[in-house]
C-alpha positions in Angstrom: 18.7 -21.6 -4.5 21.6 -24.4 -5.3 20.3 -26.7 -2.9 16.2 -26.3 -3.6 17.7 -26.8 -7.5 20.1 -29.9 -7.1 19.0 -31.4 -4.3 15.4 -33.3 -4.3 15.8 -33.6 -0.8 16.4 -31.0 0.5 14.9 -29.4 3.3 14.2 -25.7 4.8 12.7 -23.9 7.6 11.0 -21.6 5.4 8.6 -18.8 7.0 4.9 -18.9 7.1 3.7 -18.6 4.0 0.4 -16.2 3.7 -2.3 -17.6 1.1 -5.3 -15.7 -0.5 -7.7 -16.6 -2.9 -9.3 -13.8 -3.6 -12.1 -15.2 -5.9 -13.6 -17.4 -3.2 -17.4 -16.3 -2.6 -17.5 -14.2 -6.1 -19.0 -17.0 -8.4 -22.8 -17.5 -7.2 -23.1 -14.5 -5.2 -23.6 -10.7 -7.2 -24.4 -7.4 -6.0 -25.6 -4.4 -8.2 -25.5 -1.1 -7.3 -28.8 -0.6 -5.4 -27.2 -3.4 -2.7 -26.2 -2.6 0.5 -23.2 -4.0 0.1 -22.4 -1.9 -3.1 -23.3 1.3 -1.3 -21.0 0.5 1.8 -18.4 -0.5 -0.7 -18.9 3.0 -2.6 -18.5 5.0 0.9 -15.2 3.6 2.5 -13.3 2.8 -1.0 -10.9 4.9 -2.9 -8.0 4.8 -5.1 -6.0 3.6 -2.9 -6.1 1.1 0.3 -7.6 2.8 3.2 -5.7 3.1 6.7 -8.9 0.8 8.6 -7.4 2.1 12.0 -8.3 5.3 11.3 -11.9 4.5 10.9 -11.9 2.5 14.1 -9.9 5.3 16.0 -12.8 7.8 14.8 -15.4 5.4 16.6 -17.6 5.7 13.5 -20.2 2.9 14.4 -21.7 3.1 10.6 -18.5 3.5 8.9 -17.1 0.5 11.3 -20.1 -1.4 10.8 -19.8 -1.2 6.7 -16.0 -2.6 7.3 -17.2 -5.6 9.4 -20.3 -6.3 6.9 -18.1 -6.8 3.8 -14.7 -8.5 6.0 -17.6 -11.1 6.9 -18.7 -11.7 3.4 -14.9 -11.6 1.9 -15.8 -9.1 -0.4 -12.7 -6.7 0.9 -9.6 -8.1 2.2 -7.2 -6.7 5.0 -3.5 -6.7 4.9 -0.4 -5.0 6.7 1.7 -2.5 5.3 4.7 -2.5 6.5 6.8 0.8 8.1 10.4 1.4 8.4 11.8 -1.1 7.3 14.3 0.8 4.8 13.0 -0.9 1.2 14.5 1.6 -1.6 13.0 -0.4 -5.2 10.6 -3.0 -6.1 11.0 -5.8 -8.9 8.3 -7.1 -11.0 9.0 -10.5 -12.8 6.0 -11.5 -15.1 6.0 -15.2 -15.9 3.2 -16.3 -18.4 2.7 -20.3 -19.4 4.3 -21.3 -16.5 4.7 -25.2 -16.1 2.8 -26.1 -12.9 5.3 -28.1 -11.3 7.6 -25.1 -11.6 5.3 -23.3 -9.0 6.2 -25.1 -5.9 10.2 -24.2 -6.8 9.6 -20.7 -7.3 7.7 -20.3 -4.5 10.6 -21.6 -2.3 13.6 -19.7 -4.2 11.7 -16.3 -3.6 10.7 -17.2 -0.3 14.3 -16.5 0.7 13.7 -12.6 0.0 12.1 -11.2 3.2 9.0 -9.0 1.8 7.6 -10.5 -1.7 4.2 -10.9 -3.0 3.7 -14.1 -5.6 0.0 -14.1 -7.6 -1.2 -16.8 -9.8 -2.2 -15.3 -13.2 -4.4 -16.4 -16.4 -4.8 -14.8 -19.1 -3.1 -13.5 -22.5 0.1 -12.5 -23.7 1.6 -11.5 -27.1 5.0 -10.9 -28.3 6.5 -9.4 -31.4 6.8 -12.6 -34.0 3.6 -13.8 -32.4 1.1 -14.6 -35.0 -1.7 -14.3 -32.5 -2.1 -13.7 -28.4 -1.7 -17.1 -26.4 -4.0 -18.0 -23.6 -2.4 -19.8 -20.8 -3.9 -21.1 -17.4 -0.8 -20.8 -15.0 1.7 -18.1 -14.7 3.4 -16.4 -11.6 3.5 -12.7 -11.1 6.3 -11.7 -8.2 6.7 -8.4 -6.4 10.1 -8.1 -4.4 11.5 -5.6 -2.1 14.5 -4.4 -1.5 16.9 -2.5 0.5 19.2 -0.6 -0.9 21.5 -2.7 -2.9 23.0 -3.7 -6.2 19.7 -4.9 -8.1 21.6 -5.3 -11.2 23.1 -8.6 -9.7 19.7 -9.9 -8.9 18.6 -9.6 -12.0 21.4 -11.5 -13.7 20.9 -14.2 -10.9 17.2 -14.7 -12.6 18.0 -15.1 -15.8 20.2 -17.9 -15.0 17.5 -19.3 -13.1 15.1 -18.9 -15.6 17.1 -20.1 -18.3 18.2 -23.4 -15.9 14.5 -23.9 -15.7 13.8 -23.7 -18.9 11.6 -20.5 -19.0 11.4 -18.5 -22.3 9.4 -15.9 -22.2 9.0 -13.7 -18.8 9.6 -10.0 -18.1 11.2 -8.5 -15.0 10.4 -4.9 -14.4 12.0 -2.2 -12.3 12.9 1.6 -12.1 9.3 2.3 -13.3 7.9 6.0 -13.6 6.6 7.6 -10.6 2.9 6.8 -11.7 1.7 10.4 -9.4 4.3 12.5 -11.1 3.2 10.8 -14.7 -0.7 11.6 -13.9 0.5 15.5 -12.5 1.9 16.0 -15.8 -1.3 15.0 -17.6 -3.4 16.3 -15.7 -1.9 19.7 -14.1 -2.3 18.8 -10.6 -3.6 15.8 -8.1 -6.1 17.3 -6.2 -8.6 15.9 -8.3 -7.6 11.9 -6.8 -8.8 13.4 -3.5 -13.1 13.0 -4.6 -12.0 10.3 -7.5 -13.7 6.9 -6.8 -12.9 4.3 -9.7 -16.4 2.7 -8.5 -18.1 5.5 -10.3 -17.0 4.3 -14.0 -18.9 1.1 -13.3 -22.3 0.0 -14.4 -23.9 -3.0 -13.6 -25.2 -5.2 -16.4 -28.4 -7.1 -14.8 -28.4 -9.2 -17.9 -25.1 -11.0 -17.8 -24.2 -10.4 -14.2 -21.1 -8.3 -14.5 -19.8 -5.3 -13.9 -18.6 -2.9 -17.1 -16.6 0.5 -17.9 -18.6 2.5 -20.1 -15.9 4.7 -21.5 -14.6 0.9 -22.6 -17.6 -1.3 -23.7 -20.6 -0.2 -25.6 -24.2 -1.4 -24.0 -23.3 -4.8 -26.0 -20.5 -5.4 -24.3 -18.1 -4.8 -27.3 -14.7 -3.2 -26.9 -15.1 0.6 -28.1 -11.4 1.1 -28.7 -9.7 -1.1 -31.4 -7.1 -4.2 -30.2 -3.6 -3.2 -29.7 -2.8 -6.2 -31.6 -3.6 -5.8 -35.3 -5.3 -9.0 -36.8 -4.5 -7.6 -40.2 -1.7 -9.8 -42.4 
């Protein structure tokens, strides 16, 4: 890390970085509820990622054709799940409002880890003391997988790194609540997940050409629930 930060001409041989732009192809093409693409997606999609190999083993021609059709149109994206690597923990780092010139530096530094995902993000964030939300166009969300080790040492190193790069606002998360246990405590079990499909919560707005959730938005696309950040002063 020191060499990357302090030696401008320092060059290292890094592993090949796979880059995906998941928004490509979605700007001009929209698929409604009655389209073959949506029906195919609804048939193979679940609340968790599917194992394509299992479908290939069953030799169900219709299902395989649906998968191939969606892949060719860049409507679904396959990725490899690594197994038996003895990875125990995950650390999430969220950096909003990042200077664009720091993107490459951070990618080089975090490429040191064997298994890491780096996402470019944009949106809004709010910290207590702000008068209102702040919008940003460039940020990173980093997900790092760790073997069994003392993660606190890495946490301290991350703090020092961000302090040196003058990154004031960031969030480091680890040891998060097990989502399955939380859902089980609320619903009393997990059997409903066998038939649950989040796509059934969406409705297609033909006028605006967008998907919307009727449980969150009204027919005029207004939020049903109040903003978490009070606008009252």
